[in-house]
C-alpha positions in Angstrom: -12.1 46.1 -86.7 -8.8 47.5 -86.5 -8.7 49.6 -89.9 -12.1 51.5 -89.1 -11.3 51.6 -85.4 -8.4 53.8 -86.3 -10.2 56.0 -88.5 -12.8 56.4 -85.9 -10.5 57.0 -82.9 -9.0 59.5 -84.9 -12.1 61.7 -85.0 -12.2 61.3 -81.2 -9.4 63.8 -80.6 -10.4 66.8 -79.0 -11.1 69.3 -81.8 -11.3 66.8 -84.5 -15.3 67.2 -84.8 -17.9 69.2 -82.9 -19.0 67.4 -79.7 -22.3 66.4 -80.7 -20.8 64.3 -83.5 -18.1 63.0 -81.3 -20.8 61.7 -78.8 -22.5 60.1 -81.6 -19.2 58.3 -82.6 -19.2 56.7 -79.2 -22.6 55.6 -78.9 -23.1 51.9 -78.1 -20.1 52.3 -75.4 -17.2 53.2 -77.4 -14.9 52.7 -74.6 -15.9 49.4 -74.1 -15.2 48.5 -77.5 -11.7 50.1 -77.5 -10.8 48.1 -74.4 -12.0 45.1 -75.8 -9.9 45.6 -79.0 -7.1 46.1 -76.7 -7.8 42.7 -75.2 -8.5 41.1 -78.6 -5.3 42.3 -80.2 -2.8 42.6 -77.5 -2.0 46.2 -78.6 -1.9 48.4 -75.8 -2.0 51.8 -78.0 -5.9 51.1 -78.3 -6.1 52.3 -74.6 -5.6 55.7 -75.8 -8.8 55.5 -77.9 -10.6 54.2 -75.1 -9.5 57.1 -73.0 -10.8 59.7 -75.8 -14.1 57.7 -75.6 -14.3 58.0 -71.8 -13.8 61.6 -72.0 -16.7 62.3 -74.4 -19.0 59.9 -72.7 -18.2 60.0 -69.1 -16.8 63.7 -68.6 -18.5 65.4 -71.3 -22.0 63.9 -71.1 -22.9 61.5 -68.1 -21.0 63.2 -65.3 -21.7 66.4 -66.7 -25.2 66.4 -66.2 -26.9 68.5 -63.4 -27.7 65.3 -61.6 -24.5 62.9 -62.5 -25.3 60.1 -64.1 -28.8 61.4 -65.2 -28.5 59.9 -68.9 -31.2 59.3 -71.3 -32.4 55.5 -71.1 -31.2 54.8 -74.4 -27.6 56.0 -74.1 -26.9 54.2 -70.7 -23.7 52.3 -71.0 -21.6 51.4 -68.1 -19.1 48.5 -69.1 -16.5 50.5 -70.6 -16.4 52.4 -67.4 -16.5 49.2 -65.4 -13.6 48.2 -67.4 -11.7 51.1 -66.9 -12.2 51.0 -63.1 -11.0 47.3 -63.1 -8.1 48.4 -65.2 -6.7 51.6 -63.7 -8.6 52.0 -60.4 -10.3 55.1 -61.4 -12.6 56.0 -58.8 -14.3 58.6 -61.2 -15.1 55.7 -63.4 -16.4 53.7 -60.5 -18.6 56.5 -59.4 -19.9 57.1 -63.1 -21.0 53.5 -63.0 -23.0 53.6 -59.9 -24.3 57.0 -60.6 -25.7 55.9 -64.1 -27.2 52.8 -62.5 -29.1 54.8 -60.0 -30.2 58.1 -62.1 -30.3 57.2 -65.6 -33.8 57.4 -67.3 -36.0 54.2 -66.5 -33.0 53.0 -64.2 -34.0 55.3 -61.0 -36.0 53.7 -58.2 -38.5 56.6 -58.7 -39.4 55.6 -62.2 -42.9 53.7 -62.3 -42.6 50.1 -63.7 -45.6 50.8 -65.9 -43.6 52.9 -68.1 -41.2 50.0 -69.1 -43.7 47.3 -69.2 -44.1 47.5 -73.1 -41.6 45.9 -75.6 -41.4 49.2 -77.0 -39.1 50.3 -74.0 -37.0 47.0 -74.3 -33.8 48.8 -74.8 -34.1 50.7 -71.9 -35.0 48.0 -69.6 -31.9 45.9 -70.9 -29.6 48.7 -70.4 -31.0 49.1 -66.8 -30.4 45.7 -66.0 -26.7 45.6 -67.3 -26.2 48.9 -65.3 -27.4 47.7 -62.0 -25.2 44.5 -62.6 -22.0 46.5 -63.7 -22.5 48.7 -60.4 -22.8 45.5 -58.4 -19.6 44.3 -59.9 -18.0 47.6 -59.2 -18.9 46.9 -55.5 -22.4 48.4 -55.1 -25.2 46.5 -53.1 -27.7 44.6 -55.3 -30.8 46.6 -56.5 -33.9 45.4 -55.4 -35.2 46.9 -58.6 -33.2 44.1 -60.8 -35.8 41.6 -60.3 -38.4 43.9 -61.6 -36.2 44.6 -64.5 -35.5 41.0 -65.2 -39.2 40.1 -65.2 -40.1 43.0 -67.7 -37.3 41.7 -70.1 -38.8 38.4 -70.0 -42.2 39.9 -70.6 -40.9 41.6 -73.4 -39.8 38.2 -75.0 -43.4 37.0 -74.1 -44.9 39.9 -76.2 -42.5 39.4 -78.9 -42.8 35.7 -79.4 -45.5 33.7 -77.1 -48.4 36.2 -76.7 -47.4 38.3 -79.9 -48.9 41.5 -78.3 -46.0 43.7 -79.4 -46.9 46.2 -81.9 -43.5 45.0 -83.8 -40.3 42.8 -83.6 -37.0 44.5 -84.2 -34.4 41.7 -84.1 -31.4 43.8 -82.7 -33.5 45.0 -79.7 -34.2 41.4 -79.0 -30.4 40.9 -79.1 -30.0 43.8 -76.5 -32.7 42.1 -74.3 -30.8 38.8 -74.6 -27.3 40.1 -73.7 -28.8 41.7 -70.6 -30.7 38.4 -69.7 -27.5 36.4 -70.2 -25.5 38.7 -67.8 -28.5 38.6 -65.4 -28.3 34.8 -65.6 -24.4 34.7 -64.6 -25.3 36.9 -61.7 -28.5 35.2 -60.5 -28.7 31.8 -62.2 -32.3 32.6 -62.7 -33.5 29.4 -64.4 -36.4 31.2 -66.5 -33.6 32.8 -68.6 -32.0 30.1 -70.9 -35.7 29.1 -71.7 -36.6 32.6 -72.7 -33.2 33.2 -74.6 -34.1 29.8 -76.5 -37.9 31.3 -77.3 -36.2 34.3 -78.5 -33.7 32.7 -80.7 -36.2 30.0 -82.0 -38.7 33.1 -82.9 -36.0 35.0 -84.8 -34.9 32.3 -87.0 -36.3 31.4 -89.6 -39.0 33.9 -89.4 -37.1 37.1 -89.6 -34.0 36.0 -91.4 -33.5 37.0 -95.1 -31.2 34.0 -96.8 -30.3 36.0 -99.7 -29.2 39.1 -97.7 -27.7 37.2 -94.9 -29.3 39.2 -92.3 -32.4 39.9 -90.5 -35.1 42.4 -91.4 -35.2 45.6 -89.6 -38.5 45.2 -88.2 -40.9 42.4 -88.9 -43.6 45.1 -90.0 -43.3 48.8 -91.9 -43.4 51.3 -88.9 -42.7 55.1 -88.9 -39.1 54.4 -87.5 -38.1 51.5 -89.9 -39.7 48.7 -91.9 -38.7 45.2 -93.4 -35.3 46.1 -95.2 -32.4 44.2 -94.7 -30.0 45.3 -91.8 -26.8 43.5 -91.9 -25.0 46.2 -89.8 -27.0 44.8 -86.7 -26.1 41.1 -87.3 -23.8 41.2 -84.6 -25.8 42.6 -81.9 -28.0 39.3 -82.1 -25.3 36.5 -83.1 -23.6 36.1 -79.8 -26.7 34.8 -78.1 -26.7 31.8 -80.7 -23.4 31.0 -79.8 -24.3 31.3 -76.0 -27.0 28.8 -76.2 -25.0 26.5 -78.4 -22.3 26.7 -75.6 -24.8 26.2 -72.7 -26.5 23.1 -74.5 -24.3 21.6 -77.1 -27.2 21.9 -79.6 -25.5 22.3 -83.2 -28.9 24.0 -84.5 -27.7 27.1 -82.7 -24.2 27.0 -84.0 -25.4 26.7 -87.5 -27.6 29.5 -87.3 -25.5 31.6 -85.3 -22.5 31.0 -87.8 -24.8 32.0 -90.6 -25.4 35.4 -88.5 -21.9 36.1 -87.8 -20.6 35.7 -91.2 -23.5 37.5 -92.7 -22.6 40.6 -90.6 -18.7 40.3 -90.9 -19.3 40.2 -94.7 -22.0 42.6 -95.4 -21.6 45.0 -92.6 -18.7 46.8 -94.1 -20.2 49.7 -95.9 -21.5 50.9 -92.6 -18.3 50.5 -90.3 -16.9 54.1 -91.1 -19.6 55.4 -88.9 -19.0 55.3 -85.3 -22.2 54.1 -84.2 -22.3 51.3 -86.5 -18.8 50.4 -85.7 -19.6 50.3 -82.0 -22.5 48.2 -82.7 -20.7 45.6 -84.4 -17.9 45.3 -81.8 -19.8 45.9 -78.8 -20.8 42.3 -78.3 -19.6 40.3 -81.1 -16.4 39.1 -79.5 -18.3 37.1 -77.2 -19.4 35.2 -80.1 -15.9 34.1 -80.8 -15.4 33.1 -77.1 -18.8 31.0 -76.9 -18.1 29.8 -80.4 -14.7 28.2 -79.8 -15.5 27.2 -76.3 -18.4 25.0 -77.4 -18.7 21.5 -78.2 -21.3 19.4 -80.1 -23.7 17.7 -77.9 -21.9 18.8 -74.8 -23.3 21.2 -72.2 -20.7 23.5 -70.4 -20.8 23.1 -66.8 -17.4 24.2 -65.5 -17.4 28.1 -66.2 -19.8 31.1 -65.8 -21.8 31.8 -68.8 -20.9 35.5 -69.3 -17.9 35.2 -71.8 -15.5 38.0 -71.4 -13.7 38.4 -74.6 -10.2 37.3 -74.3 -10.8 34.6 -71.5 -10.6 30.9 -72.5 -13.3 29.0 -70.7 -12.6 25.2 -70.3 -15.4 22.7 -71.4 -16.2 19.4 -69.3 -16.0 17.2 -72.3 -17.4 14.3 -69.7 -20.8 16.1 -69.2 -23.8 14.1 -70.3 -25.0 15.5 -73.5 -27.9 17.6 -72.8 -31.7 17.4 -74.3 -32.3 19.6 -76.9 -35.7 20.6 -75.5 -36.4 22.9 -72.5 -39.1 22.8 -70.3 -42.3 24.8 -71.2 -42.8 27.3 -68.6 -44.1 30.9 -68.0 -41.2 33.4 -68.5 -42.7 36.1 -66.2 -43.7 33.9 -63.3 -42.6 35.7 -59.9 -41.0 32.4 -58.6 -38.8 30.8 -60.5 -39.5 27.2 -61.6 -37.4 24.4 -60.6 -34.1 24.0 -62.5 -34.0 21.1 -64.8 -33.3 17.8 -63.5 -29.8 16.4 -64.2 -31.1 13.9 -66.4 -32.3 16.4 -68.7 -29.5 18.9 -68.5 -26.6 19.4 -66.0 -26.8 21.5 -63.4 -25.0 25.0 -64.1 -21.9 25.6 -62.1 -21.4 28.6 -59.4 -20.8 31.8 -61.2 -17.7 33.8 -60.6 -18.1 37.8 -60.9 -18.0 39.5 -63.8 -15.4 41.9 -62.2 -13.1 38.8 -61.8 -13.5 37.7 -65.2 -12.8 41.2 -66.3 -9.5 41.4 -64.1 -8.2 38.1 -65.8 -8.8 39.9 -69.2 -7.1 43.1 -68.4 -4.1 41.3 -66.6 -3.7 39.6 -70.1 -3.0 42.6 -71.9 -1.3 45.0 -69.3 
């Protein structure tokens, strides 16, 4: 992480590369990645790299649009900007988070919902969900459209793994959707979400896992944009959801699967890490794997902390909790009215959540 991170950071200095190349170097929220490296290492010099990434994405792209924040739906990244606002109080970063959440393709209120109903647009929906929640964490009011986007993300999991109507399944896109739903669960406690994430986790393993390559297939079928080749450079976009499920339920199946995925990514992605995009993909969400994996205990459901792990925090676990059932209720993922939360005899009720912004404040206070 640090060796390749320094190489890529050097390429972000103004003039080191042409701007289009630099924008590709920070794809998958380079600012977030570098702030997380700051927290993980305790080395404040990484803040310089976060600032370079911010200048490239926020100032050179997102806020430079004729309508500020009107970015393409597949480059809707706001977490790093939120982290910058929390760390520095930079009002421009806060404004960028809000503007992107309002104006990005597929996130704006004027976008017809039918445009994103199909699982082929799952990334754009997931990014919109995270943008709405990050804007809310920065003080914006909750978007009514959040409910629609969550329903669509649940529908995408249905298309991939239940009705199986999606034309293809791409595991890293499933991972992005799971990240968005887990963040939404922290904010809303929507009781459909754990079951949906479980459905996705059980659907990916073992049908798409390649044991010899220690990674998932890129896609489950051959398509014009990618086939069934091994994709170890994408493992770490998927692994954290397995650690989350282990942390939430105590079911060691998800620990064991997650450990295989995480180890395969760490070991076999190194040939790609000199590329900025692949570097950012590997360290965009993977620190949460470490947090949830270390906090979880076999057979014990976590009930004392919110489920959104912010890298650098040390969540406590209620060791007296009743071991949860390894099964979850069968239910429609897209029902407009959420089904009742499972009874305490099946699974302890979840704790009240704290805000993502509060978690980020604790993280950043540790490394200031």
